[in-house]
ZAGU-614751 format. One record per residue: residue number from 1; residue in three letters; x, y, z of N, C-alpha, C in turn. Coordinates in nm, 2 decimals. Example, Ala and Ser with C-alpha at 12.3 -4.5 7.8 and 13.67 -1.06 7.14 Angstrom:
<recs>
1 / ALA / 1.32 / -0.57 / 0.78 / 1.23 / -0.45 / 0.78 / 1.32 / -0.33 / 0.78
2 / SER / 1.28 / -0.22 / 0.71 / 1.37 / -0.11 / 0.71 / 1.29 / 0.00 / 0.79
</recs>
This chain:
<recs>
1 / MET / 9.04 / 4.93 / 7.71 / 9.10 / 4.97 / 7.61 / 9.12 / 4.87 / 7.54
2 / GLU / 9.08 / 4.85 / 7.43 / 9.09 / 4.82 / 7.30 / 9.21 / 4.74 / 7.22
3 / LYS / 9.19 / 4.62 / 7.23 / 9.29 / 4.55 / 7.16 / 9.38 / 4.60 / 7.03
4 / ASN / 9.48 / 4.65 / 7.01 / 9.54 / 4.70 / 6.89 / 9.65 / 4.62 / 6.82
5 / ASN / 9.63 / 4.53 / 6.69 / 9.67 / 4.41 / 6.67 / 9.76 / 4.48 / 6.52
6 / LYS / 9.80 / 4.61 / 6.57 / 9.93 / 4.66 / 6.44 / 10.03 / 4.64 / 6.48
7 / ILE / 10.06 / 4.62 / 6.60 / 10.22 / 4.61 / 6.59 / 10.20 / 4.47 / 6.69
8 / LYS / 10.26 / 4.39 / 6.59 / 10.32 / 4.26 / 6.68 / 10.46 / 4.20 / 6.70
9 / MET / 10.50 / 4.13 / 6.76 / 10.66 / 4.17 / 6.83 / 10.67 / 4.00 / 6.87
10 / TYR / 10.71 / 3.88 / 6.70 / 10.79 / 3.76 / 6.74 / 10.92 / 3.75 / 6.83
11 / THR / 10.92 / 3.64 / 6.95 / 11.06 / 3.70 / 7.00 / 11.09 / 3.48 / 7.04
12 / ASP / 11.25 / 3.47 / 6.99 / 11.25 / 3.38 / 7.03 / 11.44 / 3.37 / 7.11
13 / GLY / 11.44 / 3.23 / 7.15 / 11.56 / 3.26 / 7.24 / 11.66 / 3.14 / 7.15
14 / ALA / 11.73 / 3.13 / 7.17 / 11.84 / 2.97 / 7.12 / 11.94 / 2.99 / 7.19
15 / CYS / 11.99 / 2.85 / 7.21 / 12.13 / 2.84 / 7.34 / 12.20 / 2.70 / 7.23
16 / ARG / 12.28 / 2.73 / 7.28 / 12.37 / 2.55 / 7.15 / 12.48 / 2.55 / 7.32
17 / GLY / 12.39 / 2.45 / 7.41 / 12.43 / 2.41 / 7.53 / 12.39 / 2.48 / 7.61
18 / ASN / 12.37 / 2.42 / 7.74 / 12.28 / 2.51 / 7.81 / 12.33 / 2.50 / 7.95
19 / PRO / 12.44 / 2.59 / 8.02 / 12.49 / 2.71 / 7.95 / 12.58 / 2.70 / 7.80
20 / GLY / 12.56 / 2.76 / 7.70 / 12.66 / 2.77 / 7.56 / 12.61 / 2.87 / 7.53
21 / ILE / 12.66 / 2.88 / 7.38 / 12.66 / 3.01 / 7.31 / 12.50 / 3.02 / 7.29
22 / GLY / 12.42 / 3.16 / 7.31 / 12.33 / 3.19 / 7.25 / 12.31 / 3.30 / 7.18
23 / GLY / 12.19 / 3.33 / 7.13 / 12.13 / 3.38 / 7.06 / 11.98 / 3.44 / 7.10
24 / TRP / 11.95 / 3.54 / 7.09 / 11.81 / 3.63 / 7.04 / 11.74 / 3.65 / 6.93
25 / GLY / 11.67 / 3.61 / 6.89 / 11.56 / 3.74 / 6.77 / 11.46 / 3.75 / 6.81
26 / VAL / 11.44 / 3.87 / 6.77 / 11.29 / 3.95 / 6.74 / 11.24 / 4.04 / 6.63
27 / PHE / 11.13 / 3.97 / 6.57 / 11.09 / 3.98 / 6.43 / 10.95 / 4.12 / 6.46
28 / ILE / 10.95 / 4.20 / 6.43 / 10.85 / 4.29 / 6.48 / 10.76 / 4.34 / 6.30
29 / LEU / 10.63 / 4.38 / 6.32 / 10.56 / 4.33 / 6.23 / 10.47 / 4.46 / 6.26
30 / LYS / 10.47 / 4.61 / 6.18 / 10.40 / 4.71 / 6.22 / 10.32 / 4.68 / 6.03
31 / GLU / 10.21 / 4.81 / 6.07 / 10.14 / 4.81 / 5.93 / 10.23 / 4.80 / 5.81
32 / ASP / 10.34 / 4.87 / 5.81 / 10.37 / 4.85 / 5.65 / 10.52 / 4.85 / 5.68
33 / ASP / 10.55 / 4.75 / 5.80 / 10.72 / 4.78 / 5.79 / 10.73 / 4.68 / 5.87
34 / GLN / 10.83 / 4.61 / 5.88 / 10.92 / 4.50 / 5.91 / 11.04 / 4.52 / 6.00
35 / ILE / 11.08 / 4.48 / 6.13 / 11.20 / 4.50 / 6.15 / 11.26 / 4.39 / 6.23
36 / ASP / 11.39 / 4.36 / 6.21 / 11.46 / 4.24 / 6.27 / 11.56 / 4.32 / 6.39
37 / LEU / 11.55 / 4.26 / 6.47 / 11.67 / 4.25 / 6.56 / 11.72 / 4.16 / 6.64
38 / ASN / 11.83 / 4.09 / 6.64 / 11.93 / 3.96 / 6.69 / 12.03 / 4.00 / 6.77
39 / GLY / 12.11 / 3.95 / 6.87 / 12.22 / 3.96 / 6.93 / 12.24 / 3.82 / 6.99
40 / PHE / 12.36 / 3.83 / 7.03 / 12.41 / 3.70 / 7.09 / 12.51 / 3.73 / 7.25
41 / ASP / 12.53 / 3.59 / 7.31 / 12.63 / 3.63 / 7.42 / 12.66 / 3.49 / 7.41
42 / LEU / 12.80 / 3.46 / 7.47 / 12.93 / 3.40 / 7.46 / 12.88 / 3.26 / 7.55
43 / LYS / 12.84 / 3.29 / 7.66 / 12.79 / 3.25 / 7.76 / 12.67 / 3.26 / 7.84
44 / THR / 12.57 / 3.16 / 7.81 / 12.43 / 3.22 / 7.87 / 12.36 / 3.04 / 7.87
45 / THR / 12.22 / 3.13 / 7.87 / 12.12 / 2.97 / 7.89 / 11.99 / 3.05 / 7.81
46 / ASN / 11.91 / 2.95 / 7.78 / 11.85 / 2.94 / 7.64 / 11.72 / 3.03 / 7.69
47 / ASN / 11.69 / 3.02 / 7.84 / 11.60 / 3.13 / 7.92 / 11.66 / 3.23 / 7.93
48 / LYS / 11.78 / 3.30 / 7.96 / 11.81 / 3.43 / 7.97 / 11.84 / 3.47 / 7.80
49 / MET / 11.83 / 3.41 / 7.70 / 11.82 / 3.42 / 7.56 / 11.68 / 3.48 / 7.56
50 / GLU / 11.58 / 3.38 / 7.60 / 11.40 / 3.42 / 7.59 / 11.36 / 3.52 / 7.67
51 / LEU / 11.46 / 3.54 / 7.75 / 11.42 / 3.73 / 7.79 / 11.44 / 3.81 / 7.74
52 / THR / 11.59 / 3.81 / 7.71 / 11.66 / 3.92 / 7.66 / 11.61 / 3.95 / 7.50
53 / ALA / 11.57 / 3.87 / 7.44 / 11.43 / 3.91 / 7.32 / 11.33 / 3.94 / 7.37
54 / VAL / 11.26 / 3.94 / 7.44 / 11.16 / 4.03 / 7.49 / 11.21 / 4.18 / 7.54
55 / ILE / 11.29 / 4.19 / 7.64 / 11.32 / 4.31 / 7.64 / 11.41 / 4.39 / 7.55
56 / GLU / 11.50 / 4.36 / 7.46 / 11.58 / 4.44 / 7.30 / 11.42 / 4.47 / 7.22
57 / GLY / 11.31 / 4.37 / 7.23 / 11.22 / 4.43 / 7.16 / 11.17 / 4.51 / 7.19
58 / LEU / 11.12 / 4.55 / 7.35 / 11.03 / 4.57 / 7.39 / 11.13 / 4.74 / 7.39
59 / LYS / 11.26 / 4.76 / 7.44 / 11.33 / 4.87 / 7.44 / 11.33 / 4.92 / 7.30
60 / SER / 11.31 / 4.86 / 7.19 / 11.36 / 4.92 / 7.07 / 11.17 / 5.01 / 7.03
61 / LEU / 11.08 / 4.97 / 7.09 / 11.02 / 5.04 / 7.11 / 10.98 / 5.17 / 7.14
62 / PRO / 10.91 / 5.27 / 7.07 / 10.86 / 5.43 / 7.18 / 10.82 / 5.40 / 7.25
63 / LEU / 10.78 / 5.49 / 7.39 / 10.69 / 5.45 / 7.53 / 10.53 / 5.44 / 7.46
64 / LYS / 10.49 / 5.36 / 7.56 / 10.32 / 5.30 / 7.55 / 10.31 / 5.31 / 7.44
65 / THR / 10.38 / 5.22 / 7.36 / 10.30 / 5.14 / 7.23 / 10.25 / 5.01 / 7.31
66 / GLU / 10.10 / 4.99 / 7.19 / 10.01 / 4.90 / 7.20 / 10.09 / 4.76 / 7.15
67 / VAL / 10.16 / 4.68 / 7.22 / 10.18 / 4.56 / 7.10 / 10.18 / 4.43 / 7.18
68 / THR / 10.12 / 4.36 / 7.08 / 10.13 / 4.17 / 7.14 / 10.24 / 4.12 / 7.07
69 / VAL / 10.30 / 4.06 / 7.20 / 10.40 / 3.98 / 7.20 / 10.40 / 3.83 / 7.20
70 / ILE / 10.46 / 3.80 / 7.09 / 10.38 / 3.67 / 7.06 / 10.53 / 3.57 / 7.10
71 / THR / 10.53 / 3.46 / 7.20 / 10.65 / 3.37 / 7.21 / 10.66 / 3.26 / 7.26
72 / ASP / 10.73 / 3.17 / 7.16 / 10.78 / 3.02 / 7.23 / 10.75 / 2.97 / 7.38
73 / SER / 10.81 / 3.05 / 7.47 / 10.84 / 3.04 / 7.59 / 10.78 / 3.03 / 7.67
74 / LYS / 10.70 / 2.94 / 7.76 / 10.61 / 2.92 / 7.85 / 10.67 / 3.02 / 8.02
75 / TYR / 10.80 / 3.00 / 7.97 / 10.84 / 3.03 / 8.11 / 10.87 / 3.23 / 8.08
76 / VAL / 10.87 / 3.28 / 7.97 / 10.86 / 3.40 / 8.00 / 10.73 / 3.43 / 7.99
77 / LYS / 10.64 / 3.40 / 7.92 / 10.46 / 3.44 / 7.93 / 10.41 / 3.41 / 8.09
78 / ASP / 10.46 / 3.29 / 8.10 / 10.37 / 3.27 / 8.24 / 10.46 / 3.31 / 8.34
79 / GLY / 10.63 / 3.33 / 8.35 / 10.71 / 3.42 / 8.45 / 10.61 / 3.59 / 8.39
80 / ILE / 10.59 / 3.64 / 8.33 / 10.56 / 3.77 / 8.36 / 10.40 / 3.81 / 8.36
81 / SER / 10.30 / 3.71 / 8.31 / 10.18 / 3.70 / 8.31 / 10.15 / 3.64 / 8.45
82 / ASN / 10.21 / 3.55 / 8.55 / 10.19 / 3.49 / 8.65 / 10.22 / 3.49 / 8.76
83 / TRP / 10.37 / 3.42 / 8.76 / 10.49 / 3.46 / 8.85 / 10.48 / 3.55 / 8.92
84 / ILE / 10.55 / 3.65 / 8.85 / 10.64 / 3.78 / 8.88 / 10.55 / 3.86 / 9.00
85 / PHE / 10.42 / 3.83 / 9.05 / 10.36 / 3.91 / 9.10 / 10.41 / 3.83 / 9.24
86 / ASN / 10.42 / 3.71 / 9.27 / 10.39 / 3.64 / 9.41 / 10.63 / 3.68 / 9.44
87 / TRP / 10.68 / 3.66 / 9.31 / 10.79 / 3.69 / 9.32 / 10.83 / 3.85 / 9.37
88 / LYS / 10.74 / 3.93 / 9.34 / 10.79 / 4.08 / 9.38 / 10.74 / 4.06 / 9.55
89 / LYS / 10.65 / 4.03 / 9.58 / 10.54 / 4.02 / 9.69 / 10.64 / 3.94 / 9.76
90 / ASN / 10.71 / 3.84 / 9.77 / 10.80 / 3.73 / 9.85 / 10.94 / 3.75 / 9.85
91 / GLY / 11.00 / 3.90 / 9.76 / 11.11 / 3.95 / 9.77 / 11.20 / 3.90 / 9.68
92 / TRP / 11.11 / 3.84 / 9.57 / 11.22 / 3.76 / 9.47 / 11.29 / 3.65 / 9.53
93 / LYS / 11.18 / 3.60 / 9.60 / 11.15 / 3.42 / 9.65 / 11.06 / 3.36 / 9.58
94 / THR / 11.11 / 3.19 / 9.50 / 11.00 / 3.13 / 9.46 / 10.89 / 3.06 / 9.55
95 / ALA / 10.81 / 3.01 / 9.50 / 10.74 / 2.94 / 9.60 / 10.80 / 2.81 / 9.69
96 / ALA / 10.91 / 2.82 / 9.64 / 11.00 / 2.74 / 9.75 / 11.12 / 2.78 / 9.82
97 / LYS / 11.12 / 2.90 / 9.83 / 11.16 / 3.02 / 9.92 / 11.31 / 2.99 / 9.83
98 / LYS / 11.35 / 2.99 / 9.68 / 11.47 / 2.96 / 9.69 / 11.50 / 3.10 / 9.55
99 / PRO / 11.59 / 3.18 / 9.54 / 11.59 / 3.28 / 9.46 / 11.53 / 3.26 / 9.34
100 / VAL / 11.49 / 3.40 / 9.26 / 11.41 / 3.36 / 9.18 / 11.52 / 3.37 / 9.06
101 / LYS / 11.54 / 3.27 / 8.91 / 11.67 / 3.29 / 8.87 / 11.65 / 3.39 / 8.76
102 / ASN / 11.77 / 3.49 / 8.69 / 11.78 / 3.55 / 8.62 / 11.66 / 3.68 / 8.67
103 / LYS / 11.72 / 3.70 / 8.80 / 11.62 / 3.79 / 8.88 / 11.63 / 3.98 / 8.81
104 / GLU / 11.75 / 4.00 / 8.74 / 11.78 / 4.09 / 8.67 / 11.73 / 4.15 / 8.55
105 / LEU / 11.66 / 4.04 / 8.46 / 11.65 / 4.07 / 8.33 / 11.46 / 4.07 / 8.37
106 / TRP / 11.43 / 3.99 / 8.46 / 11.29 / 3.97 / 8.50 / 11.27 / 4.11 / 8.54
107 / GLU / 11.37 / 4.18 / 8.65 / 11.32 / 4.32 / 8.66 / 11.35 / 4.41 / 8.56
108 / GLN / 11.41 / 4.36 / 8.48 / 11.38 / 4.46 / 8.32 / 11.29 / 4.46 / 8.26
109 / LEU / 11.28 / 4.33 / 8.26 / 11.13 / 4.30 / 8.21 / 10.99 / 4.41 / 8.22
110 / ASP / 10.99 / 4.36 / 8.40 / 10.87 / 4.40 / 8.43 / 10.87 / 4.56 / 8.40
111 / ASN / 10.96 / 4.63 / 8.45 / 11.00 / 4.76 / 8.42 / 10.94 / 4.80 / 8.26
112 / LEU / 11.00 / 4.72 / 8.21 / 10.96 / 4.76 / 8.05 / 10.80 / 4.71 / 8.01
113 / VAL / 10.77 / 4.65 / 8.10 / 10.58 / 4.62 / 8.08 / 10.52 / 4.70 / 8.10
114 / GLU / 10.58 / 4.79 / 8.21 / 10.51 / 4.91 / 8.26 / 10.50 / 5.00 / 8.20
115 / LYS / 10.59 / 4.98 / 8.10 / 10.58 / 5.13 / 8.00 / 10.53 / 5.11 / 7.86
116 / HIS / 10.48 / 5.02 / 7.86 / 10.38 / 4.99 / 7.73 / 10.30 / 4.92 / 7.77
117 / SER / 10.19 / 4.91 / 7.64 / 10.04 / 4.83 / 7.62 / 10.07 / 4.69 / 7.61
118 / VAL / 10.12 / 4.59 / 7.66 / 10.14 / 4.45 / 7.61 / 10.05 / 4.33 / 7.66
119 / TYR / 9.99 / 4.27 / 7.53 / 9.93 / 4.19 / 7.54 / 10.04 / 4.07 / 7.51
120 / TRP / 9.99 / 3.95 / 7.57 / 10.10 / 3.80 / 7.55 / 10.06 / 3.73 / 7.50
121 / GLU / 10.11 / 3.66 / 7.38 / 10.04 / 3.54 / 7.34 / 10.20 / 3.46 / 7.35
122 / TRP / 10.12 / 3.27 / 7.32 / 10.20 / 3.18 / 7.38 / 10.16 / 3.08 / 7.25
123 / VAL / 10.30 / 3.06 / 7.14 / 10.26 / 2.98 / 7.03 / 10.36 / 2.86 / 7.02
124 / LYS / 10.32 / 2.73 / 6.95 / 10.44 / 2.64 / 6.99 / 10.57 / 2.66 / 6.90
125 / GLY / 10.67 / 2.63 / 6.96 / 10.80 / 2.67 / 6.87 / 10.79 / 2.58 / 6.77
126 / HIS / 10.86 / 2.61 / 6.65 / 10.91 / 2.50 / 6.54 / 10.73 / 2.41 / 6.51
127 / SER / 10.63 / 2.51 / 6.53 / 10.51 / 2.40 / 6.49 / 10.46 / 2.54 / 6.31
128 / GLY / 10.57 / 2.61 / 6.25 / 10.51 / 2.66 / 6.11 / 10.48 / 2.81 / 6.10
129 / ASN / 10.44 / 2.87 / 6.25 / 10.42 / 3.05 / 6.27 / 10.54 / 3.06 / 6.19
130 / PRO / 10.50 / 3.14 / 6.10 / 10.60 / 3.25 / 5.97 / 10.62 / 3.36 / 6.11
131 / GLY / 10.58 / 3.40 / 6.17 / 10.71 / 3.51 / 6.29 / 10.78 / 3.44 / 6.42
132 / ASN / 10.70 / 3.32 / 6.44 / 10.82 / 3.26 / 6.51 / 10.92 / 3.19 / 6.47
133 / GLU / 10.90 / 3.12 / 6.41 / 11.03 / 3.08 / 6.28 / 11.12 / 3.17 / 6.22
134 / ARG / 11.07 / 3.31 / 6.17 / 11.15 / 3.40 / 6.17 / 11.26 / 3.44 / 6.31
135 / ALA / 11.17 / 3.46 / 6.42 / 11.25 / 3.50 / 6.53 / 11.36 / 3.38 / 6.57
136 / ASP / 11.30 / 3.32 / 6.53 / 11.42 / 3.17 / 6.55 / 11.54 / 3.17 / 6.48
137 / GLN / 11.53 / 3.18 / 6.32 / 11.62 / 3.23 / 6.23 / 11.72 / 3.32 / 6.26
138 / LEU / 11.63 / 3.46 / 6.35 / 11.74 / 3.54 / 6.37 / 11.78 / 3.49 / 6.51
139 / ALA / 11.77 / 3.44 / 6.58 / 11.86 / 3.41 / 6.67 / 11.95 / 3.28 / 6.66
140 / ASN / 11.93 / 3.20 / 6.59 / 12.03 / 3.11 / 6.54 / 12.13 / 3.13 / 6.48
141 / LYS / 12.07 / 3.25 / 6.35 / 12.17 / 3.33 / 6.27 / 12.29 / 3.38 / 6.35
142 / GLU / 12.30 / 3.43 / 6.45 / 12.39 / 3.49 / 6.51 / 12.44 / 3.41 / 6.64
143 / ILE / 12.44 / 3.31 / 6.66 / 12.48 / 3.16 / 6.72 / 12.62 / 3.14 / 6.55
144 / ASP / 12.56 / 3.09 / 6.46 / 12.62 / 3.08 / 6.35 / 12.72 / 3.15 / 6.32
145 / ASN / 12.68 / 3.29 / 6.31 / 12.78 / 3.37 / 6.25 / 12.92 / 3.35 / 6.35
146 / TYR / 12.89 / 3.37 / 6.47 / 13.02 / 3.34 / 6.57 / 13.05 / 3.22 / 6.54
147 / ILE / 13.03 / 3.08 / 6.54 / 13.06 / 2.97 / 6.54 / 13.17 / 3.00 / 6.38
148 / ASN / 13.13 / 3.02 / 6.28 / 13.14 / 3.06 / 6.17 / 13.30 / 3.13 / 6.16
149 / LYS / 13.29 / 3.23 / 6.18 / 13.38 / 3.31 / 6.25 / 13.51 / 3.26 / 6.37
150 / ASN / 13.51 / 3.21 / 6.41 / 13.57 / 3.11 / 6.53 / 13.60 / 3.00 / 6.48
151 / ASN / 13.58 / 2.90 / 6.38 / 13.64 / 2.83 / 6.36 / 13.72 / 2.79 / 6.25
</recs>
């Protein structure tokens, strides 16, 4: 199958404190459309927000969509591209025989990835990539909105 670059999905998670108040952001670029998605969680971790961003982004797409997911999270990219195969084979245990953190989110992501054709790209965070910067702004906007409403 030839790679289709028509849909790009930039994802990012943010957290103030870890655990703390978290936000996630998704910026989707289609041929002639741009979509912003974001949300927040009162008590979470950065890794949970990184995973949630990708999950929510994929959930927003029609089934069998060919999409390039661009993330600045090596945790997400390496987890879904490499580590997950052994986690599943080992009953959701790490190489150190410990339970995989965020198992429920990994299972959701794994299920969604099977319903789409996903290509993964990693980009260095805060390095001037416009799509990544937009996803970061969306994630932090949710945190800022909560803080501003509750101060």
